[in-house]
C-alpha positions in Angstrom: 0.1 -0.1 0.0 1.4 3.2 -1.0 2.0 5.8 2.2 -0.1 9.0 2.1 1.4 12.3 1.5 2.4 14.1 4.6 -0.2 16.9 5.0 2.7 19.3 5.2 4.0 18.4 1.9 0.7 17.9 0.0 -0.6 21.7 -0.3 3.0 22.7 -1.6 3.4 20.0 -4.1 0.1 20.8 -5.3 0.6 24.4 -5.4 4.1 23.5 -7.3 2.2 21.6 -9.9 -0.5 24.1 -10.7 2.2 27.0 -10.8 4.6 25.2 -13.0 3.2 25.7 -16.4 3.0 29.6 -16.1 6.1 29.9 -14.0 7.9 27.8 -16.9 6.6 30.0 -19.8 7.5 33.4 -18.1 10.8 31.9 -17.5 11.1 31.1 -21.2 9.9 34.9 -22.2 12.5 36.1 -19.8 15.2 34.1 -21.5 14.4 35.0 -24.7 14.2 38.8 -23.7 17.7 38.5 -22.4 18.7 37.0 -25.5 17.5 39.5 -27.8 18.9 42.4 -25.4 22.1 40.9 -25.6 22.0 40.8 -29.6 20.2 43.9 -30.4 21.3 46.4 -27.4 17.7 47.0 -26.2 16.3 47.0 -22.6 15.7 43.6 -21.6 13.1 44.4 -19.2 10.9 46.0 -22.1 11.5 43.1 -24.8 10.2 40.7 -21.9 7.3 42.6 -21.2 6.8 42.9 -25.1 7.2 39.2 -25.4 4.5 38.8 -22.8 2.1 40.9 -24.7 2.4 38.3 -27.3 1.3 35.2 -24.9 -1.4 37.6 -23.3 -4.0 34.8 -24.5 -2.0 31.9 -23.3 -2.3 33.6 -19.6 -6.2 33.4 -19.7 -6.1 29.5 -20.0 -7.1 27.9 -16.3 -3.3 25.9 -16.3 -1.6 29.1 -16.8 -3.4 31.6 -14.4 -1.6 30.3 -11.2 1.9 30.3 -12.4 1.7 33.5 -14.2 -0.1 35.2 -11.0 2.8 33.8 -8.8 5.6 35.4 -11.2 3.5 38.8 -11.3 3.5 39.1 -7.2 5.8 36.8 -5.5 8.9 36.8 -7.9 8.3 40.6 -8.1 8.7 40.8 -4.4 12.0 38.3 -4.4 13.3 40.7 -7.0 12.9 43.8 -4.9 14.3 42.1 -2.1 17.4 41.5 -3.7 18.0 44.6 -5.2 19.3 45.6 -1.6 22.4 44.0 -2.9 23.3 46.9 -5.4 23.5 49.7 -2.9 25.7 50.6 0.1 26.6 53.4 2.3 29.9 53.4 0.7 28.4 55.0 -2.5 27.2 57.8 -0.3 30.8 58.4 1.0 32.3 58.2 -2.4 29.9 61.0 -4.0 30.4 63.8 -1.7 28.3 66.4 -0.6 27.3 68.2 -3.7 25.7 65.2 -5.7 23.8 64.3 -2.1 22.5 67.9 -2.0 21.2 67.9 -5.8 19.6 64.3 -5.1 18.0 65.1 -1.9 16.1 68.1 -3.4 15.3 66.9 -6.8 13.9 63.7 -5.6 11.2 64.6 -3.0 10.2 67.7 -5.3 9.8 65.2 -8.4 7.7 63.0 -6.2 5.7 65.7 -4.8 5.1 67.4 -8.0 4.0 64.0 -9.5 1.3 63.7 -7.1 0.3 67.1 -7.6 0.2 67.0 -11.2 -1.5 63.7 -11.3 -4.4 64.8 -9.6 -4.7 67.8 -11.4 -4.5 65.6 -14.4 -7.3 63.3 -13.2 -5.1 60.2 -12.5 -5.3 57.9 -9.6 -2.7 58.8 -6.8 -0.8 55.7 -6.5 -0.2 55.9 -10.5 1.2 59.2 -10.0 3.3 57.9 -6.9 4.7 55.2 -9.1 5.4 57.6 -12.1 7.1 59.9 -9.8 9.4 57.2 -8.1 10.4 56.0 -11.7 11.4 59.4 -12.6 12.8 60.6 -9.6 15.0 57.4 -8.7 15.9 54.6 -11.1 13.1 54.0 -13.7 11.7 50.7 -14.0 13.2 49.1 -10.8 11.8 52.0 -8.7 8.4 51.5 -10.3 8.3 47.7 -9.9 9.6 48.4 -6.2 7.1 50.8 -5.2 4.4 48.7 -7.2 5.5 45.7 -5.1 4.7 47.3 -1.7 1.1 48.6 -2.7 -1.5 46.9 -1.2 -3.0 44.3 -3.9 -5.6 45.4 -6.1 -4.8 49.1 -5.3 -2.9 49.6 -8.7 -4.1 48.2 -12.2 -1.4 46.2 -13.9 -2.1 48.2 -16.9 -1.1 51.3 -15.4 2.1 50.1 -14.1 2.9 48.7 -17.6 2.2 51.9 -19.0 4.8 53.7 -16.8 7.3 50.9 -17.4 7.0 51.4 -21.5 7.1 55.1 -21.0 9.9 55.8 -19.0 12.0 53.1 -20.7 11.3 55.3 -24.0 12.1 58.4 -22.2 15.2 57.1 -20.7 16.6 56.3 -24.2 15.7 59.5 -25.3 17.6 61.4 -22.5 20.4 59.2 -22.8 21.1 60.5 -26.4 19.8 63.9 -26.1 21.2 65.2 -22.6 24.7 64.9 -23.3 24.3 67.2 -26.2 22.6 69.5 -23.8 25.5 69.8 -21.6 27.8 70.8 -24.4 25.4 73.7 -25.0 25.2 74.6 -21.3 29.1 74.8 -21.4 29.3 72.3 -18.5 32.6 70.9 -17.7 33.4 67.0 -17.0 32.2 67.0 -13.2 29.1 69.2 -13.9 28.2 67.0 -16.8 28.3 63.9 -14.7 26.5 65.2 -12.1 23.7 66.4 -14.5 23.4 63.4 -16.2 23.6 61.3 -13.2 21.0 63.0 -11.8 18.4 63.1 -14.7 18.6 59.8 -16.7 16.4 57.3 -15.3 18.4 54.1 -15.6 21.8 53.3 -14.1 23.2 51.9 -17.3 21.7 54.7 -19.4 23.2 57.4 -17.1 26.8 55.9 -17.0 26.7 55.2 -20.7 25.9 59.1 -21.3 28.4 60.3 -18.8 31.1 58.2 -20.9 29.9 59.6 -24.0 31.2 63.1 -22.7 34.3 61.8 -20.8 35.7 59.0 -18.4 35.6 61.8 -15.6 32.1 62.6 -16.4 31.1 58.9 -16.7 32.4 58.4 -13.2 30.7 61.0 -11.4 27.3 60.4 -13.4 27.7 56.6 -12.1 28.0 57.6 -8.6 25.5 60.1 -8.9 22.8 57.8 -10.2 23.8 55.2 -7.5 23.2 57.6 -4.7 19.5 58.2 -6.3 19.2 54.4 -6.6 19.9 54.4 -2.6 17.0 56.4 -1.8 15.0 53.5 -3.4 15.2 51.8 0.2 14.1 54.5 2.6 11.2 55.1 0.1 9.7 51.5 -0.2 10.1 51.2 3.4 8.0 54.1 4.1 5.5 53.5 1.8 5.3 49.8 3.0 4.5 51.1 6.6 2.1 54.1 5.5 0.1 52.3 2.7 -0.7 49.7 5.2 -1.6 52.2 8.2 -4.9 52.0 9.2 -6.2 48.9 7.1 -7.6 47.0 10.0 -5.2 44.1 9.3 -6.4 43.9 5.7 -2.9 43.9 4.3 0.3 42.1 5.8 3.4 43.9 6.3 5.8 43.7 3.2 8.2 41.3 4.7 10.5 41.1 1.7 11.6 44.5 2.5 13.4 43.3 5.6 15.5 41.0 3.1 16.1 44.4 1.0 17.3 46.0 4.2 19.4 43.0 5.3 21.2 42.9 2.0 21.6 46.9 2.0 23.2 46.6 5.5 25.4 43.5 4.7 26.7 45.3 1.4 27.2 48.5 3.5 29.5 46.3 6.1 31.5 44.6 3.2 29.9 41.3 4.3 29.2 40.4 0.7 31.8 39.2 -1.4 31.8 40.7 -5.2 31.2 37.2 -6.5 28.0 37.2 -4.3 26.9 40.4 -4.9 27.3 40.1 -8.5 25.1 36.7 -8.2 22.6 38.3 -6.2 22.0 41.3 -8.4 21.9 39.1 -11.3 19.4 37.2 -9.6 17.3 40.3 -9.1 17.7 41.4 -12.5 16.3 37.7 -13.7 13.4 38.0 -11.2 12.1 41.4 -12.9 12.5 39.9 -16.2 10.1 37.0 -15.3 7.9 39.5 -13.5 7.8 41.7 -16.8 6.8 38.7 -18.9 4.1 37.8 -16.4 2.9 41.4 -16.1 2.8 41.3 -20.1 0.8 38.4 -20.3 -1.8 39.6 -18.0 -2.5 42.9 -19.7 -3.9 43.5 -23.1 -2.5 45.9 -25.5 -5.9 47.7 -26.0 -6.2 48.2 -22.0 -2.5 49.8 -22.1 -3.1 52.3 -25.2 -6.7 52.9 -23.6 -5.1 55.0 -20.7 -4.7 58.0 -23.2 -2.5 60.7 -23.4 -2.5 61.9 -19.6 -0.2 59.2 -18.0 2.5 59.9 -20.9 2.1 63.5 -20.3 2.8 63.4 -16.4 5.9 61.1 -17.3 7.0 63.9 -19.9 6.3 67.0 -17.5 8.2 65.0 -14.8 11.4 64.5 -16.7 11.4 68.1 -17.7 10.9 69.4 -14.2 13.8 67.0 -13.1 16.0 68.4 -15.7 15.4 72.0 -14.9 15.3 71.7 -11.1 19.0 69.9 -11.6 20.2 72.6 -14.0 19.0 75.4 -11.3 20.7 73.6 -8.7 24.0 73.7 -10.7 23.9 77.2 -11.1 23.1 77.8 -7.5 25.6 75.4 -5.8 29.6 75.7 -6.0 31.6 72.9 -7.8 34.1 71.7 -5.6 
């Protein structure tokens, strides 16, 4: 006679079987997105998202729903937790006081303008918050990290995807256009690097734009951009507490943020070897790729396009506010 499956293991095994088809498909799409990105120099997260759109019909099948839903929420939270390995206190010490001053002024200002302008445009507050974080901090990574701490069901996935698509396009445009602007403004290497690091959305794009100007500008741009990324930790922690305050226990505390904080602390204390840090950052990137594929599968293109002109206008306006704010700060603050 066959021995019965232990009660502790049965639910997990059944859950694994239900999730496997959807998780497997999302993983394949993430691999395909990464492959295409390496060969065509395009953003891997955006390619995984677009591939997900192509398989939206499959996501509606009963056997796929559990796994796709798992990737859209649980894998996202794992990826956000692992983001903590990217940043540490050493970055704050390296960039000095001027980039710190620029970042501490511009980031809260852009998020505040996002909430005000979003209300004026008639957009949901949480949509405006995600858009503001994406522009102010680090593009797609900030958008999905903030979305991960929102209570379930409070933000439509099509709105998150709208932010992801638009901020990726804006990041590419600023990477190409802003180095030319630094020349027109007559900035030196240090000022150019600070300007580019404080205004371009993605880390790789900010670094690339800086090195288009000079090696010194690239170094400063990278450090300034990483300083913006460092603000992601206090932001998501604050939102994780505030957005669940007063919900009468209806939402659980986002415990994955403790993993984010633990990795941030370990990286700051030098407890992560370079190899381990690279592994954790790579794992985070893969989690976000899988999540983008899942979110793409769960959203129809018609829903995404049906958001109209307001979300795009918000992101464009916020990018302009960030650029002019940093220009003003560089005019006021002396370069050491």
